[in-house]
N, C-alpha and C positions, 0 to 999 in steps of 0.2 A: 420219819417227818419228811414230804414231797417238799421239794424245792417248790419256791418261788416262781412261779411262768414269768417271764420278761416280755411286755409286749413290746413287738418289735415297732418302727419309730412310724411316721408317713412320709412314704416316697415318693420324691420328684416325679415318679411316673403316675401316682395317683393325682398330686395335685396338675401335672399335666392332664391329666384326662379331665379335670375340673373345667381348665379355661378351655382346651379344647371342643365340649359341650357348650358353654358359655359362648365362643365365638363362633361354633354351627347357629344358635339360636341369634344372635349379632345378624350374622351376614340371611340369615330368615326373614328378622324384621325388614333388613334392607333392601331386601328383596319383594315386600308387601307395599314397600312405599311405588314399586314399576310398575307402568301399565299392563304387564305381560304375566302370566301363572307363576304363581309365589310357592312351592312344591311342598314338600311335609320336612320341617327341619329332624323328624325320626329319625328317617334313615340317613340325614346327612355324621347326624350325631354316633349312630352305631358304626359307620364305615371311619369314623374318625377315630375313635375308641379300640378298631382293629388295628389301627394304624400305631397305635403307640405300644410300643416295644423296647426292653431293654436295652438294644444294640439297630442301627441305621439299617444296615443287612436285611437285619428281621422285619423291620418294619418297611422296607423297599419290596420286600418279597410278600407279606401280606398286603402291599399298597396293589402289587400287580394282579395276586389272588383276587381280589376284589372289585378291579378294576373289568378284570378276563368274565368275572361270571356276571357283573354288571350288564357289559354289552351283549353275552350269550344269553341272559336272559330276557330283558329289552328285544333281542332280536325276535326269540320266539312269545314273548308277549303282545307284539308288532301283528306278527303272522295268525298269530292265535284271535286277535281281533279281526283282523280283515277275513278271515275264514269265517267267522263269526256272522259278518255283514255280506257275506257271499253266500252264507248258506240259512242265510235268515234264522240261525235259530235262536230262541229267546227263554227256553225254559230253564232254571235254573239250572234242576238237578241235572237234563242233559248236559248244559255247560263243565259245571262241577267232573263230570265223567269224562268229554273230552280233556279238561285240563287234566284230570289225570292220566289219562294216555298220553299227551301230551310231554309229558316228565319223563317218557323213555328217550325220543329224539334230544331233549336237551340234555342230559346225562351223555345221550352217545355221542355229541359233538366233541364234549370236554373229552372223553375217551379219545377222539381222532383227533386230537388238536394234543392230545398230552398234557392235558391242563386239568388231571383229575382231581386235584385241589381245590378248583374254583368248582367242580359238580354243583356244592352245597350254595354258593351264593348266587349261581344259577338260576335255583330250585325255587332259592326266595325270592330274587326279585320278577322270575316267569308267572309263581303264583301270587304274587302281590299286585299283579297285573290283570292275571287272567281271573282272580275270585273276586276280585273286589272293587273293580272298573271295566270290567265288560259293556256293563250297560250304562255307563255315563253317557252323558250327550256328547262328549268329547275326549273319548278316551285317549287319543292321540297325544296330547297335551300332558297327561301324565307321562304317557312312556316318557317323552321329552324332559318333564322334572325328575321322574323317577332317575333318569341316569343321572343329570345335573346335582343332582341331591346328591348321589352317590362321586362323584366328580369333587363337588366341593368340597362333601366330610374328608374322604383321601387328602385332599390338598393342605387342608385346615391339619390336617392327622400329622402328613408328613414334615410342616412348617413348625409344629409345636412340639412334636418329639426331637428334631434336628436343631434344635436351638440353644444354643447354651449360653451362659453370659458372658460379655466380654471380657476372660482375662488370658492373661500370659501362660502357656505353659512352660515348665523347663521340661524340654526335651532332650536336653545333652546328659542328665544324669540319669544312671541305671540305678533301679534301687531293687534289691534283695531280699526278699525277705521269709522269713519262719514259716512252717503252715502252724503246727501246734502250740495252741496257747500263742498263738501271734493271730493269724488270721481267721481261725478258726478255734471256738472255746472247747472246752470238753465237753459241756453238751452238746456242740452242733447248732446250738438254735438261732444263729445268725449266719449261719453258712449261703443260704442261698439270694440273700443281702447284700452279703461281701461280694459273691459272684456278680452278681449283677452291677453294684457301683464299681468293682475291679476292669469289668468289661468295659463300660464308659468311660474310666479315665486310658485304658489302654489303647482306645478307637480316638481318642482324642490327639495322641500322642505320646501318653507316659511310658516311659521303656522300664520294664518290670519283668522280676521274673524270680524266681525259686530256689530257696538253698535247705535243703533237708535231710534227716536221715533216713529217710522212709526212702522204698523203692522206687523205679519210673511206674510200676504197676501200680503201688499205693497215691503216689503224685494224678494217676490220670484216674483214678477213683473219686479223691476227694474235691479235684479242682476240675472236676467234671463240668463244661459248659463254659469254663474261664478260656480266654482268648489267646491262651502263653505266644507268642511270638521269636520270644530269645528263649537261648536254651538253658535248662536246671539242672542246678547242681544237687546230684543222687546220693544216696547211700555214704551220708556221714562226708562227701568229699572223694567218694573212691571215683567217682564218674561225674561227668557230662551230658545231659541227654536232652536230643530234640525232642519236643512232642508230637511234632508235627510232621518230622521223616519217620521217628520212629528210630533215631538211631543213637548209638554213643558216640558221642564228637572227642570226649577225651575220658582215659580210664589210668589212674594205674595200678595194679599187678602186685602181687607179692612173689619173690625169688620161688623160684621151685624146691629150692632144699629146703626154705623157710617155708614153705607152707609143708612141707614137707613131715620135716618136724613138728609144726605146731600141731599135725592130726593125729601122728604116733603117741604125741604128751596127750591129747582128747582122749584119745582109745585107752590109752592105760589106764585113766584115771574112770574109766567106765562110761562113757558119754559119746553121744551122737551127735556129730555136728552138718550142719546143711553147709556144702562148698558151692561156693557161687560161678562158676567159670564160665569164660564169655570164648565161643567160637565163633570167629568172623566178627556180625553183628548183633547177635543172637545169644542171650543170656540160659543159662543152664543152671540147674538148681538141684545139684544129685544129693541125695540123704541116704543112710544105713539103715539100721534098723531102729526104729522108735523106742525111747525108753522109758518116757515117762508120761503121764496125759498131755500136760503145755504142748510138750511139740507135735502129738498126735492130734488135739485137734488144731493145732496151727494149722499143721499139714491139712487134715479134713477140710475146714475152712480156705484156704486159696488154693487145692487141688483144682479145682476147673477153673480157676480164674484164666481168664483168655492172655492175661497180661503174664503169666508165670508157669512155668516150664518146667516141672518137679521129674527126676529123674533116677530110676536105683542109681549107687554107687556101683552097681555090678555092668554095668553100661560106660565105665568113665573110659577114659582115654589112656590117661596118665604118660600121656608124651608131650612132644615138643610143643606140640600146636595149640598144646590148653594151657588158661592164661585165667589164673585166678584171682578175682577181684578181692572178696573176702571170706571167711569162713564164719557163720553162726552156730552158739550154744546157744541152746533155753533149756536152765535145768536149776533146781530151786539155789535160793539162794547161798547156802552154806558151800555149797558143791562148786558155785561158781566162784568162792571169796578164795577155796583152794586151786582151783585153775587158773584164776587171775596170778596168783605168787609164781608158780609153777612155770608158767610161760613166759612172765615179763626175766624170770630168772635163768631160762632157757635160751629165749632169745635176744633178749636185751633191746637196743638199737634197729636192730632186723627189724620189725615190726611193733607197727602202733594198737595196743590193748583197749579196750572200750568197755564198758562195764554200765549199763540202765536198766531200769526196772520195766519191767512185761506188763502186759495184759491181766499177769496172771498171778493170781495171789501167791507170795512166797517165793516164786520165780523171777531171774534175772536172765537178761541177756548177756552174753559175752561173744565178741568180734574181735577177730586177727584183721589187722589192714596191713598196707606197703606203709613204711613208716614216712614217707612223702604224699599219702592219701589224708589228704584234709582238706576241711571249705577254703582255711587261707591258700592253700596251695592251690586248690581249682578257681578259686575265685581269681586268682591272675591270672588262669586259664581263659575265665570268661572274659576278663578285660581285652586280652590280646583278641580273644574271638569274636569280639562286637567292637571293639575301636572303641568304647569308652574309657575317659582317663578318670570320670569323676562315677565313683561308687558311692552307695549308699546302702549300708546294712540294716534290717533289723530283727529283732529277735528279743525273747523272751530270760535270756542270762547277762545280768547285771554286768557291765565292764567290759563284755566279750564285741558287742554290737553297737554301731552309730547311733543306733533309735534304740531304745532300751524298752520294751511293752511287759509292763511287772502288773498289769489288771486282771490278765486271763485273755487278755486279749478278745477280736471280735469287732464292735462298732464302733471302738475306740483307737482302735490301727486304723481302721478305713477314714479315720475321720482325719487322723494323725497324718496319714500319708496323702488326703488331698491339700493340708496344707502346705506338707511340705513340696509339692512341685508346682504349684503356680501362687501367683501372687495378682491382687487387684490392680489395673493397669490407671488405677486413677491415683494410687499411691505411690 
């Protein structure tokens, strides 16, 4: 039985698009009341829609592209009209072929100016002038109105895109959220919507970051497109990572003798482990002989990732420069249970052992960390690094976080976050 597909909500961008088009039509109507040319609202609406983007930076970039393309296209359109008047060319087919030839200098100018992304708009504007208005009695007025239409649309698009309701934002609190079953549900059906809404809140001044059991590589993949400005807590509290500088800011390593003993116990149990070692600021994952289908598939799936560096254990240094963040074992559930008992009996309080479900049926993950490597400990480090005294945690484990997400995450989490970080100024 297939799961029922949940339709996404009508977002703010869709509503703003409708408002922007309505404003373009209103401006056009007002222009018809003036004693000058009134233009064509179609071009204003297109420009406005092009400028409506999830973030203001993208909107400004698109507005710049559209403006440059319009001016280049209008310039060549004007030159084309003047050329037709000079050579007195009136036969439609010859006019069309000449317009086709003019596409070359239109695009070439965008290349020279290093504005290649504007070439499409330049061609559209030029062709709209050359192919439809070259034979008008007053084509120069159309060129003027064509530029004015676009500029009005750009102005309306930017104004609508950047408009926000008059609310006060909580800019003092740092919100630290989980990922799985919090921001992203199991089916990942609303991940795109969540990313857009998160970017809007971050852009408005909300302090937001993540705390997860996942690696930086997985965070980058899952949260691709989200403008995270603060360091994230990764690998279940073993490290704090800056996604912008791609550097580990804080890390808690396993003692060398403890790590060696843990690896010996794992080997005696006939299992392989992935050893996550940090050299300088680079994380390398050393591995030995892959002994079960699950770990072989894990390796094959991620070995080409630009964020993961797998290295055979024969190249491992085993010297003082080696700093191990954690060990990972992926094996059958029964074997993992036996290994967990042996490690806890031998290592005691010298290590933190965790066991979690894996994406492979019948298999579990076991990880060995430093005893002080925890989300709580790294959260205090994050507080020191950011200077934020007030931190609110959001997660899916009841009693462990300030805000409990028990509905599978997704849209509901974003709505809760919105309510948390702002209050209406009229209340």
